[in-house]
C-alpha positions in Angstrom: 123.9 96.2 117.1 120.6 94.5 116.3 118.5 92.7 118.9 115.6 90.4 118.7 112.2 92.0 119.1 108.8 90.8 120.2 106.2 89.6 117.7 104.1 92.7 117.9 107.2 94.8 117.0 108.0 92.5 114.2 104.5 93.1 112.8 104.9 96.8 113.1 108.2 96.7 111.3 106.6 94.5 108.6 103.9 97.1 108.2 106.4 100.0 107.9 108.7 98.1 105.5 105.8 97.0 103.3 104.7 100.7 103.0 108.0 102.5 103.0 110.8 100.0 102.3 114.2 101.5 103.4 114.0 104.7 101.4 110.8 106.6 102.6 110.4 108.1 106.0 107.4 107.6 108.2 105.9 108.9 111.4 104.5 107.4 114.6 101.1 108.4 113.2 101.3 105.3 110.9 100.1 103.3 113.9 97.2 105.7 114.8 93.9 103.7 115.0 95.9 100.5 115.2 97.3 100.5 118.7 97.0 102.7 121.8 99.2 105.7 122.3 101.2 104.0 125.0 101.7 100.9 122.9 102.7 103.0 119.9 105.4 104.7 122.1 106.6 101.3 123.3 106.8 99.8 119.8 108.9 102.7 118.5 111.1 102.7 121.5 111.8 98.9 121.1 112.4 99.2 117.4 114.8 102.0 117.8 116.7 100.4 120.7 116.9 97.1 118.8 118.2 98.7 115.6 115.3 97.8 113.3 114.5 101.5 112.5 116.4 104.7 112.8 115.4 108.2 113.7 115.8 110.6 110.7 114.4 113.8 112.2 112.6 115.0 115.2 109.4 113.2 114.1 110.4 110.8 111.3 111.9 107.3 111.1 113.2 105.0 108.4 113.4 101.2 108.2 116.8 99.5 108.4 117.5 97.0 105.6 116.0 93.6 106.7 118.9 91.7 105.2 121.4 93.6 107.4 119.1 93.2 110.4 118.9 89.5 110.2 122.7 89.1 109.6 123.5 91.4 112.6 121.2 89.3 114.9 124.1 86.7 114.8 126.9 89.2 115.6 129.2 88.2 118.4 128.5 90.4 121.4 129.4 88.3 124.5 133.1 89.0 124.6 132.6 92.8 125.1 129.8 92.2 127.6 132.1 89.9 129.6 135.0 92.3 129.5 132.9 95.1 130.8 131.2 93.2 133.6 131.6 94.2 137.3 131.7 90.7 138.9 134.2 87.9 139.1 134.1 85.2 136.4 136.4 82.7 134.6 135.9 81.3 131.1 136.1 77.6 131.6 136.0 74.3 129.8 135.9 74.6 126.0 136.0 78.4 126.3 139.2 78.2 128.2 140.7 75.7 125.7 139.8 78.1 122.9 141.7 81.0 124.5 144.7 79.1 125.8 145.2 77.4 122.4 145.3 80.8 120.7 142.1 79.9 118.9 143.7 76.9 117.2 140.6 75.2 118.5 137.3 77.2 118.1 133.9 76.0 119.3 131.9 78.8 117.7 130.3 79.8 114.5 127.4 82.1 113.8 125.0 79.2 114.0 126.2 78.1 117.5 128.4 80.0 119.8 128.5 78.8 123.5 130.4 80.4 126.2 131.2 78.4 129.4 131.6 80.8 132.3 132.2 80.1 136.0 130.5 82.6 138.2 130.1 82.9 141.9 126.8 81.4 143.1 126.0 84.6 145.0 126.4 86.6 141.7 124.3 84.4 139.5 121.4 86.9 139.6 123.6 89.7 138.4 124.9 87.6 135.5 121.4 86.4 134.4 120.1 90.0 134.5 123.2 91.2 132.5 122.7 88.8 129.7 118.9 89.0 129.7 119.3 92.8 129.3 121.3 92.0 126.1 118.8 89.3 125.0 121.4 86.6 125.1 120.1 83.2 126.2 121.7 81.8 129.3 121.5 78.5 131.1 122.9 76.9 134.3 125.3 74.0 133.7 123.8 72.9 130.4 121.7 74.2 127.5 121.7 75.0 123.8 120.5 77.6 121.4 121.0 79.1 118.0 123.7 81.8 117.9 125.4 83.1 121.1 124.4 81.7 124.4 125.9 81.3 127.9 126.4 78.2 130.1 126.9 79.4 133.7 128.8 77.1 136.0 128.0 78.4 139.5 130.8 77.9 142.0 131.7 79.0 145.6 135.2 80.3 144.6 136.9 81.3 141.4 140.5 80.7 140.7 141.5 82.4 137.4 144.3 84.1 135.5 144.1 86.8 132.8 144.8 86.0 129.1 144.0 88.1 126.1 141.9 90.5 128.2 139.7 87.8 129.7 139.6 86.1 133.0 140.1 82.4 132.3 140.8 79.1 134.1 144.4 78.5 134.9 146.4 76.8 132.2 147.0 73.6 134.3 143.2 73.2 134.7 142.6 73.8 131.0 145.2 71.3 130.0 143.6 68.7 132.3 140.2 69.2 130.6 141.8 69.1 127.1 143.7 65.9 127.9 140.6 64.2 129.2 138.9 64.1 125.8 140.5 62.9 122.5 138.4 65.4 120.6 140.7 68.1 122.0 143.9 66.4 121.2 145.1 69.0 118.8 144.6 72.0 121.1 146.1 70.0 124.0 149.3 69.3 121.9 149.3 73.0 120.8 149.2 74.2 124.4 151.8 71.6 125.6 154.2 72.7 122.8 153.7 76.4 123.5 153.8 76.3 127.3 155.6 73.1 128.1 155.1 71.4 131.5 152.9 73.3 133.9 
């Protein structure tokens, strides 16, 4: 897993990579005289946690390949985070259409991957903290970003069913959404053929 890092960490990584590439090991002392001891500790902690460097021995590190780092920044992480969450949710809207249509309709690619999730209003803080901890942009009711992002739909009550390991809107609600927009005609017909009248 690779995570985004702050600009000061990116500069430190650039310094390490320009000096050592991915083959030579280096020590925290590479940052002596450049930043304070506490900042040095923070930089190394963030780079390790984010997957930009790896620990090779008790006191040495090595840069990860930047090509792999940048490709992994667009990895899909949201499905596992959702499955392991502690609070109620339901994938809704286009995310529900995707699951109920057995992915005959997909709304995602590496460049743009939205997830529409109903959450209880009282749990919104939990959900925002959860995705912020994983550096995944999240919005309430609408928003956009590059890569994965979450659109929270806060509600007072969630009525869901389980499908493919996810909590998702019920089929009848998903069919109603798909039927309301001609863009989703194909997944609507797929779901009707598979499940019949609901």
